[in-house]
C-alpha positions, 0 to 999 in steps of 0.5 A: 233241648240237646244237639249233636256236634262233631269234634277232632282230639288229638289222641293224648286229649282223648280222655280228658275231659277239659279238653273234649269241653273245650272242643265243644264250646269252639263248635257250638259258639256256646259259652262254658257255662251253657254246656251240661253234659256231653255224652260220646255217641261216636267214635272213630279215627282219622288217620289220612292227615299228618296226624292222626285224630279222633272224630267224635260225634257228642251230643250235648245237654243244655246245663241242667238238663240230664239224658233220660236213662234207658231201661235194661233191655234184661228187664224184658226178660220173660219167665218161660219155664212153661212156655212153647219149646224152641230147639235150636242147634248151635250155641254161637252167636246166632243160636244165644241171640235167637235164645235171648230174644225169645225170652222177650218173646215168651217162648222157651229156648232149649240149645243143643251144643255139641261142644263145651262151655266156655270154661271146659272149652279151654282145655280143648283149645290149650290140647290143639295149642300145645299138643296138637290134639284136635278134638272134633267136637270142640276147638276153635270153632265149636263149644259155647259162643261159637267161633267168634267168643275165642277168635277175637271179638270183632263186632263190626258189620256191614249189614246194618240195615239186616236187624237191630245192631244197637240192641245186639251191642246192649245185650253185650254190654249188659252181660259184662262187656265194655260200654264203649262198644256202643260208640267205637266205630269198629267195636271189639271185645277181645278173646279174653273177655267174651268167654265171661260175657257169653258165660253170663248170656248163658246164665240169663238163658237158664235163668228164665227158664231156659235151657242149654245140653252141652255135649249134645248133638244132633243125629237125626230129624224125625219127619211128620206124618206125610212127610213134609215138615219135621217133628222132632230132632234126634239127639245123642249126648255124651254118653251115647245115648239118644233121645227125642226133642220134640219142638214148635220150631227148630233153629239151625244155627250150626255155624259155617264149619259142622260139615258133618251136619250139612252132610245129615241133611242131605241124607234126610232130604233137606234141600241146599245149594252151593253158593260162593265162598273165599279160601287163601292165607294169614299173613302177619306182619309185625304191629309196629311196622303197620302203626308206621305205615298207618299212623305215620310215627315211629312209636305209636302215641298215647290212647292210638290204639294198635294199627289196622289195614282194609285191602282189595283189589281184583284179580282176573275177575276175581276179588282179593282181599284182607279179611278178619284183620287183628290188629296186635292179635295172634294166629291160631290154629281153627282146624276142626278135624284130626289131619287139616290145618287151618289157621283163624285170626284173634286179638285179646282185647288189649291188643298188645301183641307185637303182631298183626295178622289178616286173612288175605284170601280170594273169591271163589266162584261156582265155576271155580269148582269144576274139578269136584263137580262129582261132590254136587253142591258139597263141591266147596267143602270138598275144596276146602278140605282138599287144600287142608289137608295138603297143607297138613300133609305138608307137615310133620303130623303135628298143627305146625304150620307151612309158611313163606316170608312174604317175598318169597312167597310172591317168587314163589320160593321156599323161605330158609327161614321165617320170622318171629311169629305169634303162631304157637304150634309153629311155621315150617318153611314150605312151597305155598306156591305149590301147596295152593290151588294154582288159581288161588295162589296166582291171584294171592301173587298179583293181589299182594303186590298190588297191596304193597304199591297201595300201602307202602312197607306192607311187601316185606321180608319181614311178613309171614304168610301162613297157610291156610285160611279156608273157614271165611264163610260156609260154602252151602246156604240153606235156603229159607223164605226173606219174610218168614225165614222158614226152610221153603220145604219145611215150616218148622225148620228155620236156617239161621247165622253163618252155617245158613250162609245169612251172615258173616260175623258176631253181630250180623249172626246175632241180627239173624238170630233175633230176626229168627227169633220174631219170626218164629213168635210170629208163627207160634204164638200168632 
């Protein structure tokens, strides 16, 4: 019978099998010959002491006993060519994981995706990076795999009770992700590896009878004769031809930046509501500086990853917090339409960039949107857009982003020059203290001063503050029933993922997709 123990290993010993076994002998009091297979179930870094250590949770099997092998999840995928059709709008993690779950349940998913597949999507990203050309249908937010594909691939979530997170991770591993994501406390795939994983997930869907239609957009809804339900979607393909797509159910998984979808739903009388979100900047430090602060080492030890941080404070009754921290990462342009500047962060799998960046944002509550009240439930969208357009208007018409040294930002000054950056379109000194809404700026100003006290060395002129980080989450929620996942007014409509306001990252969106798929199966296949 196996037993689970907690051990510590120094960074140089992390991949040393003998060091692992010596630690197990010390911890279990068993003889070396009594310990058989040792399976690491959980791994995290503890940097609280004078020297960072790895904490491992290890399942130890007696000599001669092996762990029971788990059958691949993909063995449960069924042929669904002739199964009831479910239309899914959006090929991000919510839509793709919903589709894979449907293969297991006996439903046929047809995914409608306005953007391109992951390979073709690279050209769109190059256009925005190199030439400042924003394709409204194919960018860092839109396209196969959604925003997460090319913006880091972090899989950490605090919403573990919302679904089967281990199943979601295993699904990624079976489609090509590194197995370490099953044990790391903060799993990460990387934007260089995730596209291949996404492409493999696509092949699973297609191979079992599902369908994905790239370059197709939902441009209308058809209701039943009594107006109380949805009967079909009106779809426009890449050539401009329009067709009708009928299905047993409709999953809306369009992501948090599909503003035209919200407008369409509003025109069609689909009830939505405003919700809080957050907005701010992205702050970029030299990675060696963050390593020194967090690990207390001039040079990072072997096996220690680029260090990260998580900071939060309260300023004038609003949270100010770091968001989507990317150690060893890059700042990238994430606009979804011409005439706006939006930035995001990403890391490759090795996290070996010389820079660390993080969104640093302020909570925006509904009462903060009074100047935009004429926009009704879209007040948050109007607020986002006004800041993004102000950032663009301060520049030269390219995707170069306005920025300031962190010290100048806090002092309300325009920097004479800026540190080096990972942001390929480039930065220019700008009065961010004037471009940001006054309430956002004042709270950021106080917030980063507090961060400097909590994390000595954080407040430095070596850091860039870059505008603007505005797409943290959707400012609109599409309501649904807690148990059935159905829209309360249109039972065949299933809001899902970040765009509907029910997820906040790759893993939480994936689990939400799985939950929605099971809810649909319970209704359609009953």
